[in-house]
Structures are given as structure tokens and as C-alpha cells.
C-alpha positions in Angstrom: -17.4 -25.5 7.8 -18.9 -22.2 6.9 -21.5 -21.3 9.5 -23.3 -18.5 7.7 -24.2 -19.8 4.3 -25.5 -17.4 1.7 -28.9 -18.9 1.7 -29.3 -18.6 5.4 -28.2 -15.0 5.2 -30.7 -14.2 2.5 -33.5 -15.7 4.5 -32.4 -13.8 7.6 -32.2 -10.5 5.6 -35.8 -11.0 4.4 -37.3 -11.9 7.7 -36.1 -12.5 11.3 -38.8 -15.1 11.6 -37.4 -17.1 8.8 -34.3 -17.7 10.9 -36.2 -18.6 14.1 -35.0 -21.7 15.7 -35.6 -23.5 19.0 -32.9 -22.3 21.4 -32.0 -24.7 24.3 -31.6 -22.7 27.5 -30.1 -24.1 30.7 -29.0 -22.5 34.0 -25.3 -22.8 34.7 -22.5 -21.3 36.8 -19.9 -19.3 34.9 -16.9 -17.9 36.9 -18.9 -18.2 40.1 -21.8 -16.3 38.6 -25.3 -17.5 37.9 -25.6 -17.7 34.2 -27.7 -19.1 31.3 -26.3 -21.1 28.4 -28.1 -20.8 25.1 -27.3 -23.4 22.4 -28.5 -25.1 19.3 -26.8 -27.5 16.8 -24.5 -24.7 15.5 -23.5 -22.3 18.3 -23.7 -21.5 22.0 -23.7 -18.4 24.2 -23.5 -17.7 27.9 -25.3 -14.7 29.5 -24.6 -13.4 33.0 -27.7 -11.5 34.1 -26.1 -9.8 37.1 -23.6 -8.3 34.7 -26.1 -7.8 31.9 -23.6 -9.2 29.4 -23.1 -12.0 26.9 -19.8 -13.4 28.2 -19.3 -16.3 25.8 -20.3 -16.8 22.1 -18.8 -19.5 19.9 -19.5 -22.3 17.5 -20.7 -25.3 19.4 -17.9 -26.7 21.5 -15.3 -24.2 20.2 -13.4 -21.4 21.9 -15.1 -18.1 22.9 -14.7 -15.4 20.2 -15.4 -12.6 22.7 -12.8 -10.8 24.8 -13.4 -11.0 28.5 -11.6 -10.1 31.7 -11.2 -13.8 32.6 -7.4 -13.3 32.6 -7.7 -11.5 35.9 -10.5 -13.7 37.1 -12.7 -10.6 36.9 -11.1 -9.2 40.1 -11.8 -5.4 40.4 -9.8 -3.0 42.5 -11.8 -0.9 45.1 -13.7 1.9 43.4 -12.6 0.7 40.0 -14.9 0.2 37.1 -15.3 -3.5 36.2 -14.3 -4.2 32.6 -15.9 -7.6 32.3 -15.8 -7.6 28.5 -18.2 -9.5 26.3 -21.3 -7.8 24.8 -23.3 -5.2 26.7 -25.8 -2.4 26.1 -25.6 1.2 27.4 -27.3 4.5 26.6 -25.9 6.8 23.9 -24.6 9.5 23.8 -21.9 8.9 26.3 -21.1 12.6 26.7 -24.5 13.1 28.4 -23.9 10.6 31.2 -24.2 12.3 34.6 -23.0 11.5 38.1 -25.1 11.4 41.3 -24.8 15.2 41.5 -26.3 15.7 38.1 -23.1 17.0 36.4 -22.0 15.5 33.1 -19.0 13.2 33.4 -18.9 10.9 30.4 -17.2 8.2 32.4 -17.5 5.8 34.3 -21.0 4.6 33.3 -23.9 5.3 35.6 -24.5 2.3 37.9 -27.8 1.4 36.3 -26.1 1.1 32.9 -23.9 -1.7 34.1 -25.2 -3.4 37.2 -28.5 -4.8 38.5 -30.8 -2.2 40.0 -33.7 -3.6 42.1 -35.1 -6.9 41.1 -33.9 -8.6 37.9 -36.5 -10.8 36.2 -35.2 -13.6 34.0 -37.6 -15.5 31.8 -37.0 -18.3 29.3 -40.2 -18.4 27.4 -40.5 -19.4 23.7 -36.9 -20.3 23.2 -35.7 -16.8 24.3 -33.8 -15.6 27.3 -35.3 -12.3 28.7 -33.4 -10.3 31.3 -35.2 -7.2 32.6 -33.5 -4.0 33.7 -32.9 -0.4 32.9 -32.0 -1.7 29.4 -33.9 -5.0 29.0 -32.3 -7.7 26.8 -33.7 -10.6 24.9 -31.3 -13.3 23.5 -31.9 -16.3 21.1 -30.0 -18.2 18.5 -31.2 -18.6 14.9 -30.7 -21.6 12.6 -27.4 -20.3 11.2 -26.0 -20.0 14.7 -26.3 -16.2 14.8 -27.0 -14.7 18.2 -30.0 -12.3 18.1 -29.9 -9.6 20.9 -32.6 -7.0 21.5 -32.0 -4.0 23.7 -34.9 -1.9 24.9 -34.3 1.0 27.2 -36.8 1.7 29.9 -38.5 5.1 29.7 -36.0 8.0 29.5 -38.4 10.7 30.6 -36.5 10.8 34.0 -33.2 11.7 32.2 -32.1 15.1 31.1 -33.9 16.3 27.9 -31.9 14.6 25.2 -32.2 12.4 22.2 -31.1 9.0 23.6 -30.2 5.7 21.8 -29.4 2.2 22.9 -25.8 1.3 22.3 -24.5 -2.3 21.8 -20.8 -2.8 22.5 -19.0 -6.0 21.5 -15.5 -6.5 22.9 -13.3 -8.8 20.8 -9.6 -9.9 20.8 -7.6 -7.6 18.4 -8.3 -8.8 14.8 -6.2 -8.3 11.6 -8.6 -5.5 10.6 -12.1 -4.3 10.9 -14.3 -3.7 7.8 -17.6 -1.9 7.4 -20.2 -1.6 4.6 -21.0 2.1 4.3 -24.5 3.4 3.6 -25.2 6.0 0.9 -22.8 8.8 0.3 -22.3 9.8 4.0 -18.7 10.2 5.0 -16.8 8.6 7.9 -15.3 10.7 10.5 -12.9 10.4 13.4 -13.7 12.0 16.7 -11.9 12.6 20.0 -14.4 10.9 22.3 -16.1 12.3 25.4 -14.6 14.9 27.8 -13.8 12.3 30.4 -12.1 9.9 28.0 -9.1 11.0 26.1 -9.2 9.1 22.8 -6.2 10.1 20.7 -4.7 8.8 17.5 -6.2 7.9 14.2 -6.0 4.3 12.9 -5.0 3.7 9.3 -8.3 3.6 7.4 -9.0 3.2 3.7 -12.3 3.8 1.8 -13.0 1.9 -1.4 -13.2 3.9 -4.6 -17.0 3.6 -4.7 -17.3 4.8 -1.1 -19.1 1.7 -0.1 -16.6 0.0 2.1 -14.1 1.0 4.8 -11.2 -1.1 6.2 -9.6 -0.1 9.5 -6.2 -1.4 10.6 -6.1 -2.3 14.2 -2.5 -1.6 15.2 -2.4 1.8 17.0 0.0 3.5 19.3 -2.7 5.3 21.2 -6.4 4.5 21.8 -8.5 5.5 18.8 -12.1 5.6 17.8 -13.8 5.9 14.4 -17.5 6.6 13.7 -19.1 5.3 10.5 -22.5 5.4 8.8 -22.8 1.6 8.6 -25.1 -1.1 9.7 -22.5 -3.9 9.9 -19.0 -4.2 11.2 -16.7 -7.3 10.8 -13.6 -8.2 12.7 -11.4 -10.3 10.4 -9.0 -12.9 11.9 -6.7 -15.4 10.1 -9.3 -18.3 10.0 -12.6 -16.7 10.8 -14.5 -13.5 11.1 -17.0 -12.1 13.7 -19.7 -9.7 12.4 -22.3 -7.6 14.2 -25.1 -5.9 12.3 -28.2 -4.0 13.0 -31.5 -5.8 12.2 -32.9 -3.3 9.7 -36.5 -4.4 10.4 -36.2 -2.8 13.9 -34.6 0.3 12.5 -37.4 0.9 10.0 -39.9 0.8 12.9 -38.0 3.3 15.0 -39.3 6.9 15.4 -35.8 8.3 15.9 -33.0 9.6 13.7 -29.2 9.3 13.6 -26.5 11.9 13.9 -23.8 11.7 11.1 -21.3 8.9 11.5 -22.5 7.6 14.9 -24.5 4.5 13.9 -21.4 2.3 13.9 -18.3 2.9 15.9 -14.9 1.1 16.3 -12.8 1.6 19.4 -9.2 0.4 19.5 -7.1 -0.1 22.6 -3.4 0.7 22.1 -1.3 -2.2 20.8 0.1 -3.8 24.0 3.6 -3.0 25.1 3.5 -4.9 28.4 2.0 -8.3 29.3 -0.6 -6.8 31.6 -1.9 -4.4 28.9 -5.4 -5.1 27.7 -5.7 -6.1 24.0 -9.1 -5.8 22.5 -11.3 -3.8 20.1 -14.9 -2.8 20.4 -17.5 -3.1 17.6 -20.3 -0.7 18.5 -23.7 -0.1 17.0 -26.4 2.4 18.1 -30.2 2.6 17.5 -31.7 5.9 16.1 -31.8 8.6 18.8 -35.2 9.6 20.1 -36.4 12.3 22.4 -36.8 11.4 26.1 -40.1 9.6 26.4 -42.1 7.1 28.6 -40.8 4.3 26.3 -37.1 4.1 25.4 -35.1 3.5 22.3 -34.7 -0.1 21.1 -32.9 -2.1 18.5 -31.8 -5.7 17.7 -28.3 -6.6 16.7 -27.2 -9.9 15.1 -23.8 -11.4 16.1 -22.4 -14.1 13.9 -19.3 -16.1 13.1 -18.0 -17.0 9.7 -15.3 -19.6 9.4 -13.3 -18.7 6.3 -9.6 -17.9 5.9 -8.8 -14.2 5.7 -6.1 -12.3 3.8 -3.1 -11.6 6.1 
């Protein structure tokens, strides 16, 4: 079964409305958390509002394709940052995150990036799940089974003068490789991350002769990160692939701009050497940056599954 048929993809590329489909939404419990399950005849997803994350996404009745912290039952040590996994949205650039004293720290995330602040309003109108917050999210499934996720930041005028973007991060089990379709003639670049996160090492990466595609090998000795000028990233496994792309219609309407090689980013954890080592990659996309304003940056990403054998 191939979930994303070419006809469906073509229709989705032309118009998001063409892919609209009634999404069934029900309230459930997920690992002792209040959650909402979205489903249609093709796929299903689980959103935990308190964590502001998608914690499950799969074809209907099949295993979760997302990496989560379920192996440790989401237990968090005192004062430790909770790495729940799944898909989340933060503000970019990370290097501008500040602590309570106003100093730049880069890590861990500000509380209002990760947890609920004040009242969280959840609505289920028109076949969409809406979760309000510092970065409000809207979730729905289209006819092909793709998960549509919008992220709209609240006004950023209270933040330091800066060009901010919304930043979608999808954590996945380590795939065979990650591929990207590059835009125009902009080059890829590797970078060392933020001052508070030592990201060393460079994964093996090849660029096609026409400069249109990049392939990143995922086995690394040290954590690594790559930035790319791309609108779509794909994690390839033996029997399926998971893709995340930016809905171009939303980008065209944005007043902001991108810095070189920041639109798409791939983060790789070190290849595990011990059973307790985490083993995942992150596919990350950002909206165009815009200057602090009373309305924040926004974008929509499309997460999808394609069941096709991949080259080993």
C-alpha cells in the first residue's frame, strides 16, 4: 500500500483545501496524560496538549513512526529538561533564547517554549484540533493521511529585538539516510550549533551533480547538525519513509525572510554505544524570520508516510 499517491500529492501541492478531509477527533489518555486522537481512514495521530507535542503518528492501526521517550516512561530527573520526543514547535534562532535573568543561554528552552503557561484552550471545531499557547498549534489529517500542523507564535514584541521564526522539530528513530530537495543554487552548510550546545562532527553528505538533492548518512561518532536551503526532508527506512515539508502557500504569505541554510536542518545524535543511549534524528523546518511584532511568525508543515522499500 502506498499512502501518498502521486495524484494526491499533486492535488495537495496545488491547494491545501483540495486535501481537506473530515478528521475524527476523540479525547483519550496517553501515558497518563490527557490527549486527543485524530484519525481518518488512512492515518492516526495523538496530540498531548500539556506537552504541546504530537506524540504518535502512524498509518491507521500501525506502529508509531515518531521517536518518543516512552522507553523511560517519560520519567524526568529533578531539574532535567524533559525530552518527550515527538513533534514540537519552538522559536528560532535558538542562540537568542534567554534565561530568567535576561542573559542568552541557548539551552535549555525557555519554559513557555515547552510547557503550558496559563490557561490552555483546546478546540475541536471543523475537523481540526486547536491548542492555544505561546506557540498555538492546529492539527488535522488530509485525505492522503498526511498530518497538517500549523504553528503560529504569539506576538514577539516582548522579546529582545530580533528576527524570530517558528521552528518545527520532528524526532524520529535513526533512519538509513536523510534526503533533501535543495532550492535554487544556494549551498548547504554545516554549523557548530549554539554556544550552550556543543555540536561536533560532520556527517557524510553528498550533493547531486545538479545541486538539487542532498543525501545525509546518519551514522555519526559525535552529535552533528546540517543546515540546508530546502523545503522538504525525508527520513528513509528499509520499508517506508517519513517526510516533512513546508506548505509553500504559507511561506508565500509570510512577510519575513530566511538566513542562508537555516530553512531545513538535520540533527543527528551519536550512534549509540550503550543500551541507555538515545538513538534518534531530528528533521527541522523553520518559517521565514520576521522582526518582533504584535503578531508572530507562522507556518504550516506537512508530515507524511510513504510505504515503499528503500535502497539499503
